[in-house]
N, C-alpha and C positions, 0 to 999 in steps of 0.2 A: 504494500500500500504506500502510495506517495502522499506526503504531507505538503500542502500548498498554502501560501498566504496570498490574499488578494486585497486590493485597496478600493474603497469608495472615496473619491476625492471630488469635492464640489467647489467651484470657483465662479463667481459672477453668473449664477443660475445655469451653470453648465457642469456636466458630469464628465470626468476623464475616462475615456474608453480606448480600446484597441480595436480598430476595424481589421478583421481578418479575412483573408482569402486563402483558405486551406485547400489547395489543389482544386480550385473552382467552387468550393463551398464557401459562400460569403456569410459572415455573421459578425456580431459585435460582442465584446467581452470587456471585463474590467481588468486592469493590469495586475500582475502578480506572477508567482512562480514557486519552484520547489524550495523547501526549507533545507538548507545545507547542514551537515554535521556540525555540532557545536554552535548553532545559530538559533536564536529564538524566533518564533513566528513574527514578533514585532520587528526584529532586525531584518528579517526576510522581506517583509512588506515594504519597508523603507528602501532597501537595496534594489529589489526587483522593480518597484515603481520608477526609480531613477534610471535603471538600465533600460527599461522598456519605453520610457516616455520623456526622460530628462527633467521630470518634475520632482522638486524637493518637497517632501512632506514631513510631518511631525505628529506626535501625540496619537498614535494608532490606538483605537478603542475597539475591542472585539464586539461585534454585534450579531454575527451569524456564524454557526458552524454548519457547513453543508455535509450531509451524510448521504452517500449514494446507495442505490438498491443493488449494486453489484460490488465485487471486490475491486474497488477503484480508488481514486483519490479521496482524501478528506481535506476539505478546504476551509480555511479560517478567513472570514471576511471582516475587514477592519474599516471603520469610518476614520478617515485621516484628515488632518488639517493641511490645507494647501499653504506652502511657504513661498515658492517661486518657480519660474521656469515656463517654457513653452514646449508643447509636445514635439518630441523628436527622439528617435531611437539612438542610444549611445553607440558609437562606433565599436566594432569588434565584439559585440555581444552576439549570442546565438541568433537573436532576432535579426540583427543587421546582416549577419552571414547568410541567413535564410533568405532575406530580401534580395541579396545579390544573386542568389541562385535562381530566383524568379518564379517559384511555384508555391511556396508556403509563405504568404506575405503578411507583414505586420505594419499597421499604420496608426500611430497614436493621434488622437484628436480630442477636442472638446465637443460634447454632444449637448445641444440645448435641451434643458430639462423638459420643455414643452414637446419635444420630438421623441421622447423615450418610448411612448406607446407604439409608434410606428417602426422603431428600430428592431432589428432581428437580434436582440440581446439573448444570449444563452448563458446558463440554462434558463428556461422560461420561468421556472419557479423563483429564481433570483430576480428576474425582471419584474414579476408581479410584486414581490416584496419591495423592490426599489420604488415602484410607482406608489405603493401604499405609504411607505416611509417618507417619501418626498412630499406627498400631499398632507401628511399628518405630522409624524415625528419618528425619529429613530428610537429603537427600544433602549430602555435604561440598562437592562440586563441582556446578555447574549441569548439568542434563541437557537434551536436546532431546526434545520430545514432539510427535509427529505427530498432528494433529487431522484427522479425516476428516469433512468436512461432507457431510451427506446431502441 
């Protein structure tokens, strides 16, 4: 099982996202990646967000633990404070190398919160929670979210 940390970052009514084109399948996700040995989930989310987007963040607060219906990844979703930066992949990261190869593409961007409903954000269960939390408020205590892979 892989352990992954992901970031929800909001700035100026926009959500930080990664537009993906994975061998022709286009979708949107939030930044994040694998927790490395001797690294905390909080350290991972800060590092991975910077590597994938060039955005500096702080104060990660766990709000969701995604649990999958198969032996798959467990993902920790953090609400993070935007500090600075504009979306761009850091050079020499796996994402940058993948982009140069041209078939598994990553493109970080800000997504207007008003357009989240139309975006192909995956997993859908997370998209539904984001829509709910952005119109109301984020949970004070972390929740568990069951993800049903199809």
